[in-house]
DRENBALO-615415 format. One record per residue (C-alpha): x negated, y negated, z negated. Coordinates in steps of 0.001 Angstrom, whole numbers, plus 500000, padded with zeros to 6 digits. Last residue first. Layout:
<nodes>
XYZ;...
</nodes>
This chain:
<nodes>
503861328122277753;501397330818277802;501593331019281663;501264327598281891;497909327301279933;495961329867282006;496672328351285398;496560324834283959;492697325416282821;491828327190286071;493254324466288156;491537321831286135;488166323306286225;488676323848290087;489372320300290503;486157319295288854;484074321841291004;485542320854294521;488198323557295327;488665326947296877;491538329235295822;492338332830296408;495090334324294706;495172337901294048;498699339408293618;500405342378291545;502058345352292791;499109347241294013;498175349379290937;501872349645290053;502147353263291201;499031354409289116;496248356666290354;495761356035294243;493682352907293405;495454350836295773;493697347607296176;495369344543295177;497494342234297628;496408338865299197;497851335354298715;495471332766300227;495442329147299389;494680326877302457;493875322955301600;490791323798299730;489226326001302479;487190329124301993;487173330966305349;488476334421305331;488124337801306883;491496339045306296;492253342167304082;493093345899304544;492177348448301793;491783352386301396;493249352320304948;495955354951305621;495001358633306765;492988360335309349;495691360356312062;496699356939311351;499526355818308705;500101352047308239;500651351066304630;497537349129304402;498832346735306848;501702346041304660;502510342261304936;503412341796301554;500596340005300253;499195338489303416;500493334878302296;499161331956303230;499870328932301056;499331325606302826;498015322345301140;498744318883300751;501248318480303673;501460318566307508;501852321621309539;500425321082313300;501592318728315965;502317318168319595;505325315921320212;508066315834322342;508779319580323380;507555320694320088;510551318821318285;512576321498320167;511036324249318161;511687322250315036;515135321816315918;515788325419316806;514488326364313247;516828323789311810;519726324981313327;518918328597312845;518389327953309359;515176327289307489;516337324989304787;516847328289302906;512982328397302568;512542325109301219;515439325408298861;513767328565297292;510668326537296930;512453323636294942;514587326094293171;511275327527291939;510171324116290602;513103323790288878;513088326984287133;509542325875285878;511199323280283785;510370319671285374;507951317503283422;504730318431285065;506216318976288745;508023315735288237;505114313768287312;503200315438290252;505795313908292487;507931316415294576;507952318187297638;508935321713299062;508162323038302440;508850325234305370;506480326154308351;507859328242311014;507131331878311742;508187333881314693;504813334101316764;505120336485319436;505573340285319276;509546340600318871;510083343967317318;512361342784314804;514638341559317664;515629337863317153;518640337126315047;521646335733317041;521751333327315642;518245332820314058;517399333541310356;516526337295310836;513583336604313005;512578333249311460;509895334440309275;509032331378306876;505610330170306410;504537328243303424;503779324384302683;503389322574299497;504010318924299565;502576316631296586;503849313246296097;501421311245293891;502889309142291046;501173311405288273;497947311409290236;497479307770289347;493822307961289768;492666311198291622;491349314477291119;494198316816291964;494448319579289470;498203318689288830;499091319491292374;497282322747292335;498755324152289251;502294323110290069;501785324705293488;500394327786292343;503285328292289880;505905327592292454;504355329730295138;504053332484292606;507812331936291579;508886331846295250;506932335075296414;508076337222293806;511680336347294529;514042334245292287;516235332989295294;517867329882294025;521827329975294472;522509330263290992;520942327170289984;522737325992286560;522397329379285275;518467329199285751;516041332161285917;512570330982286749;511163331749283175;512284335348283519;510838335431287179;507363334024285896;507431336969283315;508036339592285928;505169337966287792;502955338418284970;503946341877284246;503163342919287768;499745341496287544;498674337892288518;494820337447289406;493234334344290277;490371334426292567;487779331827292703;486028329541295107;483690326657294802;483841323906297192;481060321378298007;482087318774300251;482121318200304122;485544318181305099;487365321188306779;490809319955307950;493379322869308383;496368321170306728;495136318027308574;495377319031312014;491881319088313998;493017320282317426;491071321434320456;493264321364323677;496336323630324037;498980320524323833;497148317501324758;496359315400321706;497790312715320077;499199314745316941;502397314391315315;502224316084311703;504963318467310976;506595319093307527;508163315821307739;510687317463310259;513268314687310497;516252316758311574;518481317284314764;515778317599317498;517326318418320576;515518319722323645;517780319448327061;517521322391327644;516761324223324527;512955325235323674;512008328545324282;512022330994321530;513762333743323390;511443332804326250;508786334895324381;510111338433325794;507457340644324551;509682342933322676;507436345962321272;508816349479321289;508305350667317813;506435353861316817;505266354487320439;505986357841321970;503364360680321129;501852361782324420;499991364446322661;497477361856321090;497469360769317240;495726357741318037;498689356729320035;500618356398317008;497878354717315135;497824351880317901;501779351539317703;501608350998314074;498687348598314156;500689346428316770;503729346740314538;501560345227311655;500292342414314042;504049341659315091;504756340842311327;501629339011310584;501933336643313601;500714337868317046;499207336911320356;498968333218320044;496656334003316914;494066335254318875;492975338524318011;490045339883316091;489922343472314750;487759345273312144;488141349040311775;485952350035309005;484302353418308268;483819356404306046;481479358986306632;479205358148303413;476712356751305919;479046354102307137;480708353722310528;481548350311312005;484513350297314451;485087347047316082;488203345900317950;488477342668320079;491772341258321371;492225338104323199;489049338010325083;487382334657326040;485451334505329347;483773331100329041;480553332365328336;480428335310330823;480814338686329017;478432341634328286;477000339545325447;479810339360323175;479369337342319938;480817337328316749;481439341096316323;483781341937313481;482268344142310542;479292341549310213;481971339105309022;482330341311305919;479185339867304808;480655336951303385;482593339056300998;485969338073299868;486752340343296814;488944342938297441;486233345408298839;484016345497296010;481059347444296420;479064347767299909;477263350465298157;480533352694297529;481395352336301217;477976353810301805;475149351820303468;473093351958306833;475922350486308720;476877351804312221;478650349948315047;480985350646318124;482354347691319721;485732347920321929;486579344669323913;490139344103325632;490495344134329323;490422342035332530;494182343397332974;495351340001334538;498215339054332171;497282335388332485;498384334082329032;499728330450329077;499019327243327874;501166324228328885;500580320918330741;503267321780333427;500987321504336543;497975321981334347;498770325786333440;495901325984330852;494682329674330514;494380332288328050;493113335778329127;494864339034329585;494197342568328109;496213341663325014;498981340582327462;499548344125328468;500953345249325162;503155347755326688;500117349157328620;497510347765326293;498764350357324128;497345353441326088;493733351869326272;493662351081322734;494851354544321594;491981355905323830;489437353582321999;490918354441318901;490486358367319473;486967357915320561;485999355851317563;487889358236315221;486127361454316458;482566359770316262;483352358416312727;484313362060311347;487996362973311316;488384366256309848;486240365389307072;487716362446306223;485741359662304820;487372356614303226;489013354087305385;488526350048305489;490859347680307485;489483344318308261;491196341501309949;489822338629311818;492288335881313093;491200333785315963;492400330332317022;494848328894319522;497979328535317117;499403325463318673;501141326856321681;502553329907319894;505200328013318113;506043325884321297;506715329263322999;504239331011325313;505292332085328829;503365335086330094;501550334757333645;501762337779335645;499840340900337038;502088343826336390;500179346796334654;498167349846336263;498076352719333784;495569353320330933;495156349497330524;491410348596330067;488669348756327468;485665346777327888;482322347916326373;480088347375323380;477925349800322139;475348350595319215;475779347101317292;473492347857313872;475223346809310750;472851346301307691;475638345187305356;473818342063304091;476301340577301338;476366343438298661;478627343831295791;476972345732293185;477832343227290332;481693344022290763;483947341129291507;485542339559288466;489066338268289341;490247335587286946;493271336686284701;496926336186284545;498495337238281274;
</nodes>
């Protein structure tokens, strides 16, 4: 059955990191200076996403060689990804954010730790100390100069290293970030090796229609009275000053198979019983019922989750589209319904939410952004890094031992992320880890429901 993830006792939060060098990396060839159009999806994602990739020691590729290869590879990929060397700016004439492709450079940081990877301990457990593996301040730049891409390579005493990246979410979604990593890795091999996948940078493919047409109500979006591109404080990303505890709940492959069996319903043949749908439905039920308010049974609970619209548009977007091509889908029900319904019905609601994202619905949501400025609107958002496959990228020195986001604990975002591949069993990374942050009383209820419903 599902279990509570137990971190290794040896997990250390002070990683004893020293920054050795910080420099700007420019495109290896001259690039065209131009503004880049940003879609309405891009416009509201002006915040940084930080990701870590841990690599074991490789005698053929000591950290000194790796750093030079990555620096050169970054310079090469900044030609097809010219916008990464640019800067975000507001076009006040049209009231929209743009990327000024001005070749001002990405940031490359070289650092070292006094520890070994083994001494750091558990890589899966979200360690606050991991923030030391991505620089939080850049002294060589002016205060208002905000690079869109930072890469930090931190070597450990054992010969292993971590590659930390910080990119503005405007630049990539999860799918396009993986393609960026594949291209970065391909260029690290040298010998004029071609890109793994040629990126499609034409973000006008997701421009609003002219005239824009909103054909659906879009309750999953919250209207904000804030000019586009300015500081946003949307409901789903709100951080209230309250004490939260966080725990990681683990579902192995057998648990997920069991949930799939419970989700099968002959009366709902069109519902997709996928691993993501059953995990989302299960977490939704536990989260909604753990809410600590009076008359909770009558409260409407809304779960939000991202849907990749690349294959759903007509015609489909290129798989190599670099911008953000995900929209928020949702499922809503009263807490009483979530408690009384059979599990298959809850899974069907999640499946229905995903299937709602047709070409017509997606285009309507994009056009909605021409009239209103807003963010996802719901009780909580499930952010899935589970199947993005960052740890599958092959570098000259091998694949990462583990890839993970640097996370902040927020009660309105529940994170799904993969297990670490132990290299022994083929099923070691088939399960999923679920990071939950809640007030203490809610967490007690969530944990109780999580264990109870699996046994039902």
